PDB file of N, H, CA, C and O in Angstrom:
ATOM      1  N   UNK A   1    -196.311  40.128  57.590  1.00  0.00           N
ATOM      2  CA  UNK A   1    -195.750  38.816  57.768  1.00  0.00           C
ATOM      3  C   UNK A   1    -194.283  38.965  58.121  1.00  0.00           C
ATOM      4  O   UNK A   1    -193.596  39.803  57.537  1.00  0.00           O
ATOM      5  N   UNK A   2    -193.790  38.179  59.054  1.00  0.00           N
ATOM      6  H   UNK A   2    -194.349  37.499  59.528  1.00  0.00           H
ATOM      7  CA  UNK A   2    -192.389  38.210  59.459  1.00  0.00           C
ATOM      8  C   UNK A   2    -191.679  37.006  58.863  1.00  0.00           C
ATOM      9  O   UNK A   2    -192.170  35.880  58.940  1.00  0.00           O
ATOM     10  N   UNK A   3    -190.534  37.250  58.277  1.00  0.00           N
ATOM     11  H   UNK A   3    -190.135  38.164  58.214  1.00  0.00           H
ATOM     12  CA  UNK A   3    -189.742  36.197  57.664  1.00  0.00           C
ATOM     13  C   UNK A   3    -188.379  36.119  58.339  1.00  0.00           C
ATOM     14  O   UNK A   3    -187.840  37.134  58.781  1.00  0.00           O
ATOM     15  N   UNK A   4    -187.840  34.944  58.415  1.00  0.00           N
ATOM     16  H   UNK A   4    -188.279  34.120  58.057  1.00  0.00           H
ATOM     17  CA  UNK A   4    -186.465  34.752  58.886  1.00  0.00           C
ATOM     18  C   UNK A   4    -185.536  34.926  57.693  1.00  0.00           C
ATOM     19  O   UNK A   4    -185.965  34.836  56.543  1.00  0.00           O
ATOM     20  N   UNK A   5    -184.272  35.175  57.970  1.00  0.00           N
ATOM     21  H   UNK A   5    -183.923  35.249  58.904  1.00  0.00           H
ATOM     22  CA  UNK A   5    -183.294  35.337  56.897  1.00  0.00           C
ATOM     23  C   UNK A   5    -183.167  34.051  56.079  1.00  0.00           C
ATOM     24  O   UNK A   5    -183.283  32.944  56.604  1.00  0.00           O
ATOM     25  N   UNK A   6    -182.928  34.229  54.801  1.00  0.00           N
ATOM     26  H   UNK A   6    -182.833  35.129  54.375  1.00  0.00           H
ATOM     27  CA  UNK A   6    -182.742  33.104  53.895  1.00  0.00           C
ATOM     28  C   UNK A   6    -181.248  32.937  53.625  1.00  0.00           C
ATOM     29  O   UNK A   6    -180.596  33.890  53.199  1.00  0.00           O
ATOM     30  N   UNK A   7    -180.693  31.747  53.862  1.00  0.00           N
ATOM     31  H   UNK A   7    -181.223  30.972  54.208  1.00  0.00           H
ATOM     32  CA  UNK A   7    -179.265  31.541  53.598  1.00  0.00           C
ATOM     33  C   UNK A   7    -178.910  31.841  52.143  1.00  0.00           C
ATOM     34  O   UNK A   7    -179.712  31.605  51.240  1.00  0.00           O
ATOM     35  N   UNK A   8    -177.714  32.357  51.925  1.00  0.00           N
ATOM     36  H   UNK A   8    -177.062  32.549  52.658  1.00  0.00           H
ATOM     37  CA  UNK A   8    -177.150  32.654  50.607  1.00  0.00           C
ATOM     38  C   UNK A   8    -177.865  33.762  49.850  1.00  0.00           C
ATOM     39  O   UNK A   8    -177.618  33.942  48.657  1.00  0.00           O
ATOM     40  N   UNK A   9    -178.733  34.500  50.501  1.00  0.00           N
ATOM     41  H   UNK A   9    -178.933  34.354  51.469  1.00  0.00           H
ATOM     42  CA  UNK A   9    -179.357  35.654  49.867  1.00  0.00           C
ATOM     43  C   UNK A   9    -178.697  36.902  50.446  1.00  0.00           C
ATOM     44  O   UNK A   9    -178.783  37.153  51.649  1.00  0.00           O
ATOM     45  N   UNK A  10    -178.046  37.674  49.600  1.00  0.00           N
ATOM     46  H   UNK A  10    -177.975  37.470  48.624  1.00  0.00           H
ATOM     47  CA  UNK A  10    -177.357  38.873  50.049  1.00  0.00           C
ATOM     48  C   UNK A  10    -178.253  40.075  49.795  1.00  0.00           C
ATOM     49  O   UNK A  10    -178.640  40.356  48.661  1.00  0.00           O
ATOM     50  N   UNK A  11    -178.573  40.773  50.870  1.00  0.00           N
ATOM     51  H   UNK A  11    -178.259  40.544  51.791  1.00  0.00           H
ATOM     52  CA  UNK A  11    -179.406  41.969  50.768  1.00  0.00           C
ATOM     53  C   UNK A  11    -178.587  43.186  51.154  1.00  0.00           C
ATOM     54  O   UNK A  11    -177.692  43.093  51.994  1.00  0.00           O
ATOM     55  N   UNK A  12    -178.880  44.308  50.557  1.00  0.00           N
ATOM     56  H   UNK A  12    -179.607  44.383  49.874  1.00  0.00           H
ATOM     57  CA  UNK A  12    -178.210  45.560  50.865  1.00  0.00           C
ATOM     58  C   UNK A  12    -179.061  46.318  51.889  1.00  0.00           C
ATOM     59  O   UNK A  12    -179.887  47.150  51.514  1.00  0.00           O
ATOM     60  N   UNK A  13    -178.862  46.033  53.175  1.00  0.00           N
ATOM     61  H   UNK A  13    -178.191  45.357  53.480  1.00  0.00           H
ATOM     62  CA  UNK A  13    -179.629  46.685  54.237  1.00  0.00           C
ATOM     63  C   UNK A  13    -179.113  48.102  54.432  1.00  0.00           C
ATOM     64  O   UNK A  13    -177.905  48.333  54.479  1.00  0.00           O
ATOM     65  N   UNK A  14    -180.047  49.056  54.547  1.00  0.00           N
ATOM     66  H   UNK A  14    -181.028  48.868  54.510  1.00  0.00           H
ATOM     67  CA  UNK A  14    -179.688  50.464  54.726  1.00  0.00           C
ATOM     68  C   UNK A  14    -180.486  51.045  55.878  1.00  0.00           C
ATOM     69  O   UNK A  14    -181.595  50.596  56.168  1.00  0.00           O
ATOM     70  N   UNK A  15    -179.920  52.037  56.527  1.00  0.00           N
ATOM     71  H   UNK A  15    -179.019  52.402  56.291  1.00  0.00           H
ATOM     72  CA  UNK A  15    -180.673  52.808  57.509  1.00  0.00           C
ATOM     73  C   UNK A  15    -180.441  54.280  57.220  1.00  0.00           C
ATOM     74  O   UNK A  15    -179.494  54.641  56.521  1.00  0.00           O
ATOM     75  N   UNK A  16    -181.279  55.103  57.741  1.00  0.00           N
ATOM     76  H   UNK A  16    -182.049  54.810  58.308  1.00  0.00           H
ATOM     77  CA  UNK A  16    -181.222  56.533  57.470  1.00  0.00           C
ATOM     78  C   UNK A  16    -179.893  57.127  57.924  1.00  0.00           C
ATOM     79  O   UNK A  16    -179.366  56.761  58.974  1.00  0.00           O
ATOM     80  N   UNK A  17    -179.364  58.038  57.131  1.00  0.00           N
ATOM     81  H   UNK A  17    -179.792  58.335  56.278  1.00  0.00           H
ATOM     82  CA  UNK A  17    -178.146  58.738  57.544  1.00  0.00           C
ATOM     83  C   UNK A  17    -178.408  59.606  58.772  1.00  0.00           C
ATOM     84  O   UNK A  17    -177.469  59.970  59.480  1.00  0.00           O
ATOM     85  N   UNK A  18    -179.673  59.943  59.033  1.00  0.00           N
ATOM     86  H   UNK A  18    -180.436  59.648  58.458  1.00  0.00           H
ATOM     87  CA  UNK A  18    -180.020  60.713  60.230  1.00  0.00           C
ATOM     88  C   UNK A  18    -179.832  59.892  61.497  1.00  0.00           C
ATOM     89  O   UNK A  18    -179.790  60.449  62.594  1.00  0.00           O
ATOM     90  N   UNK A  19    -179.718  58.569  61.360  1.00  0.00           N
ATOM     91  H   UNK A  19    -179.753  58.117  60.469  1.00  0.00           H
ATOM     92  CA  UNK A  19    -179.518  57.698  62.515  1.00  0.00           C
ATOM     93  C   UNK A  19    -178.081  57.718  63.004  1.00  0.00           C
ATOM     94  O   UNK A  19    -177.809  57.323  64.138  1.00  0.00           O
ATOM     95  N   UNK A  20    -177.168  58.168  62.174  1.00  0.00           N
ATOM     96  H   UNK A  20    -177.390  58.489  61.253  1.00  0.00           H
ATOM     97  CA  UNK A  20    -175.736  58.201  62.485  1.00  0.00           C
ATOM     98  C   UNK A  20    -175.289  56.847  63.008  1.00  0.00           C
ATOM     99  O   UNK A  20    -175.455  55.839  62.322  1.00  0.00           O
ATOM    100  N   UNK A  21    -174.732  56.805  64.194  1.00  0.00           N
ATOM    101  H   UNK A  21    -174.598  57.624  64.751  1.00  0.00           H
ATOM    102  CA  UNK A  21    -174.259  55.543  64.761  1.00  0.00           C
ATOM    103  C   UNK A  21    -175.269  54.932  65.721  1.00  0.00           C
ATOM    104  O   UNK A  21    -174.949  53.966  66.413  1.00  0.00           O
ATOM    105  N   UNK A  22    -176.461  55.467  65.776  1.00  0.00           N
ATOM    106  H   UNK A  22    -176.720  56.252  65.213  1.00  0.00           H
ATOM    107  CA  UNK A  22    -177.504  54.960  66.663  1.00  0.00           C
ATOM    108  C   UNK A  22    -178.005  53.620  66.147  1.00  0.00           C
ATOM    109  O   UNK A  22    -178.306  53.478  64.962  1.00  0.00           O
ATOM    110  N   UNK A  23    -178.094  52.640  67.035  1.00  0.00           N
ATOM    111  H   UNK A  23    -177.849  52.755  67.998  1.00  0.00           H
ATOM    112  CA  UNK A  23    -178.592  51.323  66.618  1.00  0.00           C
ATOM    113  C   UNK A  23    -180.070  51.159  66.943  1.00  0.00           C
ATOM    114  O   UNK A  23    -180.619  50.069  66.777  1.00  0.00           O
ATOM    115  N   UNK A  24    -180.717  52.213  67.397  1.00  0.00           N
ATOM    116  H   UNK A  24    -180.272  53.098  67.532  1.00  0.00           H
ATOM    117  CA  UNK A  24    -182.128  52.166  67.775  1.00  0.00           C
ATOM    118  C   UNK A  24    -182.982  52.652  66.606  1.00  0.00           C
ATOM    119  O   UNK A  24    -183.638  53.691  66.685  1.00  0.00           O
ATOM    120  N   UNK A  25    -182.961  51.881  65.524  1.00  0.00           N
ATOM    121  H   UNK A  25    -182.428  51.037  65.460  1.00  0.00           H
ATOM    122  CA  UNK A  25    -183.709  52.288  64.341  1.00  0.00           C
ATOM    123  C   UNK A  25    -184.063  51.047  63.531  1.00  0.00           C
ATOM    124  O   UNK A  25    -183.814  49.920  63.960  1.00  0.00           O
ATOM    125  N   UNK A  26    -184.634  51.260  62.380  1.00  0.00           N
ATOM    126  H   UNK A  26    -184.837  52.175  62.032  1.00  0.00           H
ATOM    127  CA  UNK A  26    -184.937  50.162  61.474  1.00  0.00           C
ATOM    128  C   UNK A  26    -184.026  50.254  60.266  1.00  0.00           C
ATOM    129  O   UNK A  26    -183.484  51.314  59.952  1.00  0.00           O
ATOM    130  N   UNK A  27    -183.869  49.126  59.596  1.00  0.00           N
ATOM    131  H   UNK A  27    -184.310  48.265  59.851  1.00  0.00           H
ATOM    132  CA  UNK A  27    -183.120  49.058  58.354  1.00  0.00           C
ATOM    133  C   UNK A  27    -184.057  48.560  57.266  1.00  0.00           C
ATOM    134  O   UNK A  27    -185.000  47.818  57.543  1.00  0.00           O
ATOM    135  N   UNK A  28    -183.800  48.966  56.034  1.00  0.00           N
ATOM    136  H   UNK A  28    -183.035  49.569  55.809  1.00  0.00           H
ATOM    137  CA  UNK A  28    -184.634  48.535  54.915  1.00  0.00           C
ATOM    138  C   UNK A  28    -183.753  47.953  53.809  1.00  0.00           C
ATOM    139  O   UNK A  28    -182.585  48.315  53.668  1.00  0.00           O
ATOM    140  N   UNK A  29    -184.336  47.049  53.035  1.00  0.00           N
ATOM    141  H   UNK A  29    -185.285  46.755  53.149  1.00  0.00           H
ATOM    142  CA  UNK A  29    -183.666  46.463  51.869  1.00  0.00           C
ATOM    143  C   UNK A  29    -184.723  46.170  50.820  1.00  0.00           C
ATOM    144  O   UNK A  29    -185.873  45.878  51.148  1.00  0.00           O
ATOM    145  N   UNK A  30    -184.332  46.249  49.567  1.00  0.00           N
ATOM    146  H   UNK A  30    -183.398  46.486  49.301  1.00  0.00           H
ATOM    147  CA  UNK A  30    -185.225  45.896  48.467  1.00  0.00           C
ATOM    148  C   UNK A  30    -184.995  44.438  48.107  1.00  0.00           C
ATOM    149  O   UNK A  30    -183.859  43.969  48.049  1.00  0.00           O
ATOM    150  N   UNK A  31    -186.085  43.733  47.867  1.00  0.00           N
ATOM    151  H   UNK A  31    -187.009  44.114  47.915  1.00  0.00           H
ATOM    152  CA  UNK A  31    -186.012  42.342  47.435  1.00  0.00           C
ATOM    153  C   UNK A  31    -187.111  42.126  46.412  1.00  0.00           C
ATOM    154  O   UNK A  31    -188.268  41.897  46.765  1.00  0.00           O
ATOM    155  N   UNK A  32    -186.740  42.200  45.143  1.00  0.00           N
ATOM    156  H   UNK A  32    -185.801  42.386  44.856  1.00  0.00           H
ATOM    157  CA  UNK A  32    -187.765  42.132  44.098  1.00  0.00           C
ATOM    158  C   UNK A  32    -188.706  43.313  44.259  1.00  0.00           C
ATOM    159  O   UNK A  32    -188.244  44.441  44.431  1.00  0.00           O
ATOM    160  N   UNK A  33    -190.003  43.087  44.209  1.00  0.00           N
ATOM    161  H   UNK A  33    -190.378  42.171  44.069  1.00  0.00           H
ATOM    162  CA  UNK A  33    -190.952  44.185  44.359  1.00  0.00           C
ATOM    163  C   UNK A  33    -191.190  44.565  45.826  1.00  0.00           C
ATOM    164  O   UNK A  33    -191.851  45.567  46.098  1.00  0.00           O
ATOM    165  N   UNK A  34    -190.668  43.789  46.764  1.00  0.00           N
ATOM    166  H   UNK A  34    -190.131  42.975  46.544  1.00  0.00           H
ATOM    167  CA  UNK A  34    -190.927  44.019  48.186  1.00  0.00           C
ATOM    168  C   UNK A  34    -189.876  44.921  48.819  1.00  0.00           C
ATOM    169  O   UNK A  34    -188.729  44.975  48.376  1.00  0.00           O
ATOM    170  N   UNK A  35    -190.292  45.627  49.864  1.00  0.00           N
ATOM    171  H   UNK A  35    -191.224  45.584  50.224  1.00  0.00           H
ATOM    172  CA  UNK A  35    -189.388  46.369  50.724  1.00  0.00           C
ATOM    173  C   UNK A  35    -189.354  45.606  52.041  1.00  0.00           C
ATOM    174  O   UNK A  35    -190.395  45.361  52.651  1.00  0.00           O
ATOM    175  N   UNK A  36    -188.157  45.232  52.476  1.00  0.00           N
ATOM    176  H   UNK A  36    -187.312  45.431  51.981  1.00  0.00           H
ATOM    177  CA  UNK A  36    -187.994  44.494  53.717  1.00  0.00           C
ATOM    178  C   UNK A  36    -187.598  45.466  54.814  1.00  0.00           C
ATOM    179  O   UNK A  36    -186.803  46.376  54.581  1.00  0.00           O
ATOM    180  N   UNK A  37    -188.150  45.279  56.014  1.00  0.00           N
ATOM    181  H   UNK A  37    -188.796  44.539  56.202  1.00  0.00           H
ATOM    182  CA  UNK A  37    -187.883  46.158  57.142  1.00  0.00           C
ATOM    183  C   UNK A  37    -187.504  45.287  58.336  1.00  0.00           C
ATOM    184  O   UNK A  37    -188.176  44.299  58.630  1.00  0.00           O
ATOM    185  N   UNK A  38    -186.405  45.666  59.032  1.00  0.00           N
ATOM    186  H   UNK A  38    -185.859  46.469  58.793  1.00  0.00           H
ATOM    187  CA  UNK A  38    -185.999  44.910  60.217  1.00  0.00           C
ATOM    188  C   UNK A  38    -185.485  45.848  61.300  1.00  0.00           C
ATOM    189  O   UNK A  38    -185.148  47.002  61.036  1.00  0.00           O
ATOM    190  N   UNK A  39    -185.433  45.333  62.512  1.00  0.00           N
ATOM    191  H   UNK A  39    -185.707  44.396  62.726  1.00  0.00           H
ATOM    192  CA  UNK A  39    -184.926  46.061  63.672  1.00  0.00           C
ATOM    193  C   UNK A  39    -183.405  46.026  63.628  1.00  0.00           C
ATOM    194  O   UNK A  39    -182.818  44.945  63.594  1.00  0.00           O
ATOM    195  N   UNK A  40    -182.763  47.171  63.629  1.00  0.00           N
ATOM    196  H   UNK A  40    -183.240  48.050  63.657  1.00  0.00           H
ATOM    197  CA  UNK A  40    -181.306  47.200  63.541  1.00  0.00           C
ATOM    198  C   UNK A  40    -180.645  46.644  64.795  1.00  0.00           C
ATOM    199  O   UNK A  40    -179.498  46.201  64.732  1.00  0.00           O
ATOM    200  N   UNK A  41    -181.328  46.654  65.919  1.00  0.00           N
ATOM    201  H   UNK A  41    -182.260  47.014  65.970  1.00  0.00           H
ATOM    202  CA  UNK A  41    -180.754  46.099  67.148  1.00  0.00           C
ATOM    203  C   UNK A  41    -180.822  44.580  67.193  1.00  0.00           C
ATOM    204  O   UNK A  41    -180.057  43.947  67.921  1.00  0.00           O
ATOM    205  N   UNK A  42    -181.739  43.981  66.414  1.00  0.00           N
ATOM    206  H   UNK A  42    -182.360  44.495  65.823  1.00  0.00           H
ATOM    207  CA  UNK A  42    -181.918  42.538  66.442  1.00  0.00           C
ATOM    208  C   UNK A  42    -182.198  42.019  65.025  1.00  0.00           C
ATOM    209  O   UNK A  42    -183.291  41.518  64.761  1.00  0.00           O
ATOM    210  N   UNK A  43    -181.235  42.130  64.123  1.00  0.00           N
ATOM    211  H   UNK A  43    -180.347  42.537  64.338  1.00  0.00           H
ATOM    212  CA  UNK A  43    -181.477  41.745  62.731  1.00  0.00           C
ATOM    213  C   UNK A  43    -181.775  40.264  62.532  1.00  0.00           C
ATOM    214  O   UNK A  43    -182.394  39.894  61.535  1.00  0.00           O
ATOM    215  N   UNK A  44    -181.350  39.414  63.455  1.00  0.00           N
ATOM    216  H   UNK A  44    -180.847  39.714  64.265  1.00  0.00           H
ATOM    217  CA  UNK A  44    -181.611  37.983  63.288  1.00  0.00           C
ATOM    218  C   UNK A  44    -183.034  37.596  63.671  1.00  0.00           C
ATOM    219  O   UNK A  44    -183.422  36.439  63.512  1.00  0.00           O
ATOM    220  N   UNK A  45    -183.817  38.551  64.174  1.00  0.00           N
ATOM    221  H   UNK A  45    -183.501  39.491  64.303  1.00  0.00           H
ATOM    222  CA  UNK A  45    -185.207  38.270  64.570  1.00  0.00           C
ATOM    223  C   UNK A  45    -186.141  38.152  63.375  1.00  0.00           C
ATOM    224  O   UNK A  45    -187.304  37.783  63.539  1.00  0.00           O
ATOM    225  N   UNK A  46    -185.662  38.456  62.187  1.00  0.00           N
ATOM    226  H   UNK A  46    -184.717  38.757  62.053  1.00  0.00           H
ATOM    227  CA  UNK A  46    -186.498  38.393  61.001  1.00  0.00           C
ATOM    228  C   UNK A  46    -186.820  39.782  60.484  1.00  0.00           C
ATOM    229  O   UNK A  46    -186.277  40.775  60.968  1.00  0.00           O
ATOM    230  N   UNK A  47    -187.693  39.849  59.513  1.00  0.00           N
ATOM    231  H   UNK A  47    -188.134  39.043  59.120  1.00  0.00           H
ATOM    232  CA  UNK A  47    -188.045  41.127  58.898  1.00  0.00           C
ATOM    233  C   UNK A  47    -189.484  41.098  58.413  1.00  0.00           C
ATOM    234  O   UNK A  47    -190.092  40.036  58.273  1.00  0.00           O
ATOM    235  N   UNK A  48    -190.009  42.277  58.161  1.00  0.00           N
ATOM    236  H   UNK A  48    -189.516  43.140  58.275  1.00  0.00           H
ATOM    237  CA  UNK A  48    -191.322  42.418  57.539  1.00  0.00           C
ATOM    238  C   UNK A  48    -191.122  42.602  56.044  1.00  0.00           C
ATOM    239  O   UNK A  48    -190.194  43.289  55.616  1.00  0.00           O
ATOM    240  N   UNK A  49    -191.980  41.998  55.262  1.00  0.00           N
ATOM    241  H   UNK A  49    -192.734  41.440  55.609  1.00  0.00           H
ATOM    242  CA  UNK A  49    -191.955  42.184  53.809  1.00  0.00           C
ATOM    243  C   UNK A  49    -193.185  42.996  53.429  1.00  0.00           C
ATOM    244  O   UNK A  49    -194.316  42.555  53.635  1.00  0.00           O
ATOM    245  N   UNK A  50    -192.965  44.175  52.878  1.00  0.00           N
ATOM    246  H   UNK A  50    -192.046  44.533  52.711  1.00  0.00           H
ATOM    247  CA  UNK A  50    -194.057  45.078  52.526  1.00  0.00           C
ATOM    248  C   UNK A  50    -194.154  45.221  51.009  1.00  0.00           C
ATOM    249  O   UNK A  50    -193.146  45.353  50.315  1.00  0.00           O
ATOM    250  N   UNK A  51    -195.370  45.191  50.522  1.00  0.00           N
ATOM    251  H   UNK A  51    -196.189  45.084  51.086  1.00  0.00           H
ATOM    252  CA  UNK A  51    -195.628  45.495  49.115  1.00  0.00           C
ATOM    253  C   UNK A  51    -195.384  46.997  48.906  1.00  0.00           C
ATOM    254  O   UNK A  51    -195.421  47.762  49.870  1.00  0.00           O
ATOM    255  N   UNK A  52    -195.139  47.421  47.678  1.00  0.00           N
ATOM    256  H   UNK A  52    -195.109  46.800  46.895  1.00  0.00           H
ATOM    257  CA  UNK A  52    -194.883  48.845  47.436  1.00  0.00           C
ATOM    258  C   UNK A  52    -195.957  49.774  48.014  1.00  0.00           C
ATOM    259  O   UNK A  52    -195.618  50.819  48.569  1.00  0.00           O
ATOM    260  N   UNK A  53    -197.224  49.425  47.899  1.00  0.00           N
ATOM    261  H   UNK A  53    -197.500  48.576  47.448  1.00  0.00           H
ATOM    262  CA  UNK A  53    -198.295  50.283  48.432  1.00  0.00           C
ATOM    263  C   UNK A  53    -198.240  50.330  49.957  1.00  0.00           C
ATOM    264  O   UNK A  53    -198.506  51.375  50.552  1.00  0.00           O
ATOM    265  N   UNK A  54    -197.901  49.215  50.594  1.00  0.00           N
ATOM    266  H   UNK A  54    -197.685  48.366  50.111  1.00  0.00           H
ATOM    267  CA  UNK A  54    -197.779  49.191  52.051  1.00  0.00           C
ATOM    268  C   UNK A  54    -196.599  50.044  52.503  1.00  0.00           C
ATOM    269  O   UNK A  54    -196.703  50.766  53.495  1.00  0.00           O
ATOM    270  N   UNK A  55    -195.486  49.969  51.791  1.00  0.00           N
ATOM    271  H   UNK A  55    -195.401  49.383  50.986  1.00  0.00           H
ATOM    272  CA  UNK A  55    -194.309  50.777  52.108  1.00  0.00           C
ATOM    273  C   UNK A  55    -194.639  52.257  51.987  1.00  0.00           C
ATOM    274  O   UNK A  55    -194.285  53.048  52.861  1.00  0.00           O
ATOM    275  N   UNK A  56    -195.316  52.634  50.907  1.00  0.00           N
ATOM    276  H   UNK A  56    -195.604  51.991  50.197  1.00  0.00           H
ATOM    277  CA  UNK A  56    -195.697  54.035  50.733  1.00  0.00           C
ATOM    278  C   UNK A  56    -196.648  54.486  51.846  1.00  0.00           C
ATOM    279  O   UNK A  56    -196.542  55.610  52.336  1.00  0.00           O
ATOM    280  N   UNK A  57    -197.570  53.617  52.239  1.00  0.00           N
ATOM    281  H   UNK A  57    -197.656  52.704  51.841  1.00  0.00           H
ATOM    282  CA  UNK A  57    -198.487  53.938  53.341  1.00  0.00           C
ATOM    283  C   UNK A  57    -197.746  54.140  54.647  1.00  0.00           C
ATOM    284  O   UNK A  57    -198.081  55.044  55.413  1.00  0.00           O
ATOM    285  N   UNK A  58    -196.735  53.307  54.917  1.00  0.00           N
ATOM    286  H   UNK A  58    -196.463  52.573  54.295  1.00  0.00           H
ATOM    287  CA  UNK A  58    -195.938  53.455  56.131  1.00  0.00           C
ATOM    288  C   UNK A  58    -195.162  54.767  56.103  1.00  0.00           C
ATOM    289  O   UNK A  58    -195.136  55.493  57.097  1.00  0.00           O
ATOM    290  N   UNK A  59    -194.533  55.073  54.981  1.00  0.00           N
ATOM    291  H   UNK A  59    -194.554  54.483  54.174  1.00  0.00           H
ATOM    292  CA  UNK A  59    -193.795  56.337  54.867  1.00  0.00           C
ATOM    293  C   UNK A  59    -194.708  57.536  55.074  1.00  0.00           C
ATOM    294  O   UNK A  59    -194.340  58.487  55.764  1.00  0.00           O
ATOM    295  N   UNK A  60    -195.883  57.497  54.486  1.00  0.00           N
ATOM    296  H   UNK A  60    -196.182  56.725  53.926  1.00  0.00           H
ATOM    297  CA  UNK A  60    -196.841  58.601  54.650  1.00  0.00           C
ATOM    298  C   UNK A  60    -197.246  58.753  56.110  1.00  0.00           C
ATOM    299  O   UNK A  60    -197.306  59.871  56.620  1.00  0.00           O
ATOM    300  N   UNK A  61    -197.524  57.650  56.784  1.00  0.00           N
ATOM    301  H   UNK A  61    -197.475  56.742  56.369  1.00  0.00           H
ATOM    302  CA  UNK A  61    -197.912  57.700  58.194  1.00  0.00           C
ATOM    303  C   UNK A  61    -196.795  58.257  59.068  1.00  0.00           C
ATOM    304  O   UNK A  61    -197.055  59.033  59.987  1.00  0.00           O
ATOM    305  N   UNK A  62    -195.547  57.865  58.787  1.00  0.00           N
ATOM    306  H   UNK A  62    -195.336  57.235  58.040  1.00  0.00           H
ATOM    307  CA  UNK A  62    -194.403  58.374  59.547  1.00  0.00           C
ATOM    308  C   UNK A  62    -194.244  59.876  59.307  1.00  0.00           C
ATOM    309  O   UNK A  62    -194.090  60.651  60.251  1.00  0.00           O
ATOM    310  N   UNK A  63    -194.282  60.272  58.057  1.00  0.00           N
ATOM    311  H   UNK A  63    -194.407  59.643  57.290  1.00  0.00           H
ATOM    312  CA  UNK A  63    -194.102  61.698  57.723  1.00  0.00           C
ATOM    313  C   UNK A  63    -195.213  62.574  58.307  1.00  0.00           C
ATOM    314  O   UNK A  63    -194.971  63.723  58.676  1.00  0.00           O
ATOM    315  N   UNK A  64    -196.413  62.037  58.387  1.00  0.00           N
ATOM    316  H   UNK A  64    -196.609  61.104  58.086  1.00  0.00           H
ATOM    317  CA  UNK A  64    -197.544  62.796  58.935  1.00  0.00           C
ATOM    318  C   UNK A  64    -197.590  62.780  60.457  1.00  0.00           C
ATOM    319  O   UNK A  64    -198.412  63.472  61.057  1.00  0.00           O
ATOM    320  N   UNK A  65    -196.723  62.003  61.084  1.00  0.00           N
ATOM    321  H   UNK A  65    -196.055  61.441  60.597  1.00  0.00           H
ATOM    322  CA  UNK A  65    -196.722  61.903  62.547  1.00  0.00           C
ATOM    323  C   UNK A  65    -197.820  61.019  63.087  1.00  0.00           C
ATOM    324  O   UNK A  65    -198.121  61.070  64.280  1.00  0.00           O
ATOM    325  N   UNK A  66    -198.425  60.209  62.238  1.00  0.00           N
ATOM    326  H   UNK A  66    -198.180  60.168  61.269  1.00  0.00           H
ATOM    327  CA  UNK A  66    -199.534  59.346  62.664  1.00  0.00           C
ATOM    328  C   UNK A  66    -199.105  58.242  63.615  1.00  0.00           C
ATOM    329  O   UNK A  66    -199.952  57.624  64.260  1.00  0.00           O
ATOM    330  N   UNK A  67    -197.810  57.981  63.716  1.00  0.00           N
ATOM    331  H   UNK A  67    -197.121  58.483  63.192  1.00  0.00           H
ATOM    332  CA  UNK A  67    -197.319  56.884  64.559  1.00  0.00           C
ATOM    333  C   UNK A  67    -196.544  57.391  65.772  1.00  0.00           C
ATOM    334  O   UNK A  67    -195.811  56.633  66.409  1.00  0.00           O
ATOM    335  N   UNK A  68    -196.705  58.656  66.085  1.00  0.00           N
ATOM    336  H   UNK A  68    -197.300  59.272  65.568  1.00  0.00           H
ATOM    337  CA  UNK A  68    -195.939  59.259  67.174  1.00  0.00           C
ATOM    338  C   UNK A  68    -196.386  58.834  68.562  1.00  0.00           C
ATOM    339  O   UNK A  68    -195.706  59.150  69.539  1.00  0.00           O
ATOM    340  N   UNK A  69    -197.505  58.128  68.685  1.00  0.00           N
ATOM    341  H   UNK A  69    -198.058  57.872  67.892  1.00  0.00           H
ATOM    342  CA  UNK A  69    -197.963  57.628  69.971  1.00  0.00           C
ATOM    343  C   UNK A  69    -198.539  58.688  70.892  1.00  0.00           C
ATOM    344  O   UNK A  69    -198.509  58.529  72.112  1.00  0.00           O
ATOM    345  N   UNK A  70    -199.048  59.735  70.345  1.00  0.00           N
ATOM    346  H   UNK A  70    -199.072  59.864  69.354  1.00  0.00           H
ATOM    347  CA  UNK A  70    -199.645  60.797  71.165  1.00  0.00           C
ATOM    348  C   UNK A  70    -201.002  60.428  71.640  1.00  0.00           C
ATOM    349  O   UNK A  70    -201.643  61.210  72.342  1.00  0.00           O
TER     350      UNK A  70
END
């Protein structure tokens, strides 16, 4: 599900230190039990809200190379 930003809610958005100054990546923030994910190039486009199990599944898929598009 994609959500738009909520006024007056301050989130601590982070991106990987491996991204350095590259804006072609995603950012993540914790919000209660959810992990929020957004495009760093277009943060006003909204974000995905993932449950902890979904976040772990995404991390596993990335680490395994399952999303490399081969």
